[in-house]
C-alpha positions in Angstrom: -41.2 -30.1 -3.4 -41.6 -26.6 -2.0 -40.0 -24.9 -5.0 -43.3 -24.1 -6.7 -43.3 -20.5 -7.9 -46.8 -20.1 -6.5 -45.1 -20.3 -3.1 -46.8 -23.1 -1.2 -49.2 -24.4 -3.9 -47.5 -27.8 -4.2 -47.6 -28.3 -0.5 -51.3 -27.6 -0.4 -51.8 -29.9 -3.4 -50.0 -32.7 -1.6 -52.2 -32.3 1.5 -55.3 -32.3 -0.7 -54.0 -35.4 -2.5 -53.5 -37.2 0.8 -57.1 -36.4 1.9 -58.4 -37.6 -1.5 -56.4 -40.8 -1.1 -58.2 -41.4 2.2 -61.6 -40.8 0.5 -60.8 -43.1 -2.4 -59.9 -45.8 0.1 -63.1 -45.3 2.0 -65.1 -45.6 -1.2 -63.3 -48.8 -2.1 -61.8 -47.4 -5.3 -58.4 -48.8 -6.3 -55.6 -46.5 -5.2 -54.1 -46.9 -8.7 -56.8 -44.6 -10.0 -55.3 -41.6 -8.3 -51.8 -40.1 -8.9 -49.9 -37.0 -8.1 -46.9 -36.0 -10.1 -44.6 -33.0 -9.9 -44.0 -31.8 -13.4 -42.6 -28.4 -14.4 -44.3 -26.4 -17.2 -41.0 -26.8 -19.1 -41.4 -30.6 -19.1 -44.0 -31.0 -21.9 -42.6 -34.3 -23.1 -42.6 -35.7 -19.5 -46.1 -34.5 -19.0 -47.3 -36.3 -22.1 -45.5 -39.5 -21.1 -46.9 -39.4 -17.6 -50.4 -38.8 -19.0 -50.1 -41.6 -21.5 -48.8 -44.1 -18.8 -51.5 -43.1 -16.4 -54.2 -43.5 -19.0 -52.9 -47.0 -19.8 -52.9 -47.8 -16.1 -56.5 -46.7 -15.7 -57.6 -48.7 -18.7 -55.9 -51.8 -17.4 -57.9 -51.5 -14.2 -61.2 -51.6 -16.1 -64.4 -50.0 -15.1 -64.4 -48.5 -11.6 -66.4 -49.9 -8.8 -68.6 -46.8 -8.9 -69.5 -47.4 -12.5 -70.3 -51.0 -11.8 -72.6 -50.0 -9.0 -74.5 -47.5 -11.2 
């Protein structure tokens, strides 16, 4: 962390992620529906793996509480 070539972009992203985690908790949404990963643009294979795993995780959680309430 802190080595983003956009200077402090990853630090700002982490702060935003933390605020979003709090909001997700307040809304009663499972924390497993939110994820932050540090992946370099040179790590295409890793990006695909993380995206695939996260998609499986979300599917395993089923519909969100927000969708059930609608």
